[in-house]
C-alpha positions in Angstrom: 95.2 104.4 93.9 94.7 105.3 90.2 97.0 106.7 87.6 96.2 110.1 86.3 95.1 108.6 83.0 92.7 106.2 84.6 91.4 108.9 86.9 90.5 111.0 83.9 88.9 108.0 82.3 86.5 107.3 85.2 85.6 111.0 85.3 83.7 110.5 82.1 81.3 108.0 83.6 78.2 107.8 85.9 77.7 105.0 88.4 74.5 104.0 90.2 75.0 102.3 93.7 72.1 100.4 95.1 72.6 99.4 98.8 70.2 99.2 101.7 72.8 99.5 104.4 73.1 103.3 104.8 76.6 103.1 106.4 77.9 101.0 103.5 76.1 103.2 100.9 77.6 106.4 102.4 81.0 104.9 102.5 80.9 103.8 98.8 79.4 107.1 97.8 82.1 109.2 99.5 84.8 107.2 97.9 83.5 106.7 94.4 82.4 110.4 94.0 86.2 111.2 93.9 86.6 109.1 90.8 83.4 109.1 88.8 81.8 112.1 87.1 78.5 111.4 88.9 77.5 108.9 91.6 73.8 108.2 92.1 72.6 106.3 95.1 69.5 104.2 96.0 68.6 102.4 99.2 66.2 99.8 97.7 65.5 98.1 94.4 62.5 100.2 93.4 64.4 103.5 93.9 67.4 102.0 92.0 65.2 101.0 89.0 63.5 104.4 88.9 66.8 106.3 89.0 68.2 104.0 86.3 65.4 105.2 84.0 65.8 108.8 84.9 69.5 109.0 84.4 72.1 108.0 81.9 73.9 105.2 83.7 77.3 103.7 82.6 77.7 101.2 85.5 75.5 99.7 88.2 76.9 98.5 91.6 74.1 96.7 93.5 73.6 94.8 96.6 71.8 91.4 96.4 69.4 91.6 99.3 67.3 94.8 99.4 63.8 95.8 100.5 60.8 96.1 98.1 62.7 94.8 95.1 65.9 92.7 95.6 69.0 92.9 93.5 68.1 90.1 91.1 64.6 91.5 90.4 66.0 95.0 89.9 68.5 93.8 87.4 66.0 91.7 85.5 64.0 94.9 84.9 67.1 96.7 83.9 68.0 94.0 81.4 64.7 94.4 79.7 66.0 97.8 78.6 69.8 97.6 78.8 71.1 94.2 77.7 74.8 95.2 77.9 75.0 97.6 80.8 77.9 96.6 83.1 76.7 95.4 86.5 78.7 94.5 89.6 76.8 92.5 92.3 77.7 92.7 96.0 76.6 90.0 98.3 77.4 88.3 101.6 76.1 85.1 100.1 78.0 82.7 97.9 75.8 79.6 98.0 74.8 77.8 94.8 71.2 78.9 95.0 72.1 82.6 95.1 74.7 82.2 92.3 72.2 80.4 90.1 69.9 83.4 90.3 72.4 85.8 88.9 73.9 83.7 86.2 71.1 84.4 83.7 71.5 88.2 84.3 74.8 88.4 82.5 76.5 90.3 85.2 80.0 91.7 85.0 81.3 90.5 88.4 80.0 89.0 91.7 81.8 90.4 94.7 81.6 88.9 98.2 81.3 91.3 101.1 83.2 93.0 102.7 84.0 94.9 99.5 87.3 96.5 98.7 86.7 99.8 96.9 89.9 99.3 95.0 88.4 96.1 93.5 85.3 98.0 92.3 87.5 100.7 90.7 89.7 98.0 89.0 86.6 96.2 87.6 85.0 99.5 86.6 88.0 100.6 84.6 88.3 97.2 82.9 84.7 96.9 81.7 84.2 100.6 80.8 87.3 100.8 78.8 86.4 97.5 77.0 82.9 98.9 76.2 84.4 102.1 74.9 86.8 100.1 72.7 83.8 98.1 71.3 81.8 101.3 70.6 84.8 102.9 68.8 85.3 99.7 66.8 81.7 99.8 65.6 82.5 102.9 63.6 85.0 101.0 61.5 84.1 98.7 58.6 87.0 96.3 58.9 86.8 95.4 62.6 86.2 91.9 64.1 86.1 90.4 67.5 87.8 87.0 67.8 86.4 84.2 69.8 88.5 85.0 72.9 87.6 88.7 72.9 90.6 90.1 70.9 89.5 93.1 68.8 91.2 93.6 65.4 90.9 96.8 63.5 92.5 96.1 60.1 92.2 99.6 58.7 93.9 101.2 61.7 96.2 98.3 62.4 95.1 98.0 66.0 94.9 94.7 67.9 93.6 94.9 71.5 92.1 92.8 74.3 90.1 94.6 76.9 92.2 97.7 77.7 95.6 96.3 76.6 97.3 96.6 73.2 98.7 93.6 71.5 101.9 94.4 69.5 102.4 92.4 66.4 105.3 92.4 63.9 104.5 93.4 60.3 104.5 89.8 59.1 102.2 88.7 62.0 99.7 91.5 61.2 99.8 90.6 57.5 99.0 87.0 58.4 96.2 88.0 60.8 94.7 90.4 58.2 94.9 87.7 55.5 93.1 85.2 57.7 90.4 87.8 58.5 89.9 88.9 55.0 89.5 85.3 54.0 87.3 84.5 57.0 84.9 82.4 55.0 87.6 80.1 53.7 90.1 77.6 55.0 93.5 78.8 53.8 96.1 76.2 52.8 99.8 76.6 53.8 100.6 77.3 50.1 98.0 80.0 49.9 99.4 81.7 53.0 103.0 81.4 51.6 102.1 83.0 48.3 100.1 85.8 49.9 102.7 86.8 52.5 105.9 86.1 50.6 104.6 86.7 47.0 106.1 83.5 45.6 109.6 84.0 47.1 111.4 80.9 48.4 110.9 80.5 52.2 111.8 77.7 54.6 109.3 74.8 54.9 108.5 75.8 58.4 107.9 79.5 57.8 104.1 79.4 57.9 103.9 77.1 61.0 106.5 79.3 62.8 104.6 82.5 62.0 101.3 81.0 63.1 102.8 79.9 66.4 104.1 83.4 67.1 100.7 84.9 66.2 98.8 82.4 68.4 101.2 83.1 71.3 100.0 86.7 71.1 96.3 86.5 70.3 95.5 83.1 71.8 95.7 79.5 70.5 91.9 79.4 69.9 91.9 82.4 67.6 93.2 80.4 64.6 91.7 77.0 63.9 93.7 74.2 62.3 91.5 72.2 59.9 93.2 68.8 59.5 94.6 68.1 56.0 93.2 71.4 54.7 94.8 74.4 56.4 93.8 77.3 58.7 90.8 79.5 59.5 90.3 82.5 61.7 87.9 82.0 64.7 85.7 85.1 64.6 83.1 85.7 67.3 81.6 88.9 65.8 82.1 91.3 62.9 81.2 95.0 63.2 79.5 96.4 60.2 
């Protein structure tokens, strides 16, 4: 089901499963324990919350409807302490009332029962690798996250989105770096030409062509065109 590399990745993490259906809980536990370093189970919201406090949890997979404390109330309490902890909701309900309850909780995914374990593994890998990438990036001074989630580490010349690398040519990376280093300014076509080609003669369309190639790889919304002025990088967050 998983590659050897992905298998080794999940073996670094601990998951908490909250599910009041004992058969479903046992099934999930028996499957996920083969992939995760540790699988912790709970059969109601109170037990799940208590175990989330007692253990270092990397991911929560929780049912919506549970006794004593339902899934939404459980996660509300979790969010008071862990604002970014990945959470996958499982539910047999997909009505608007139920969905509106979970939207403010900033969950990772909402899965409709019956659940395919392969889907849980796929989502787990995606979000855990992304979080690891963000944490690693925070140790570097010249790292930014663009508006669409692309992470750029200028010092290490790394461009990624979620768990996938984005390969740029030397010129494309030079343009991206220049835009990021000049993040507080709108760069004119002439400024970009001079910075990238050091005053050498280039075709009239060189900047526009290079920008198009860069946008094709990192997303159209990553570079803003300011009418009659030039271009500006669209940064969501800078890691200090």
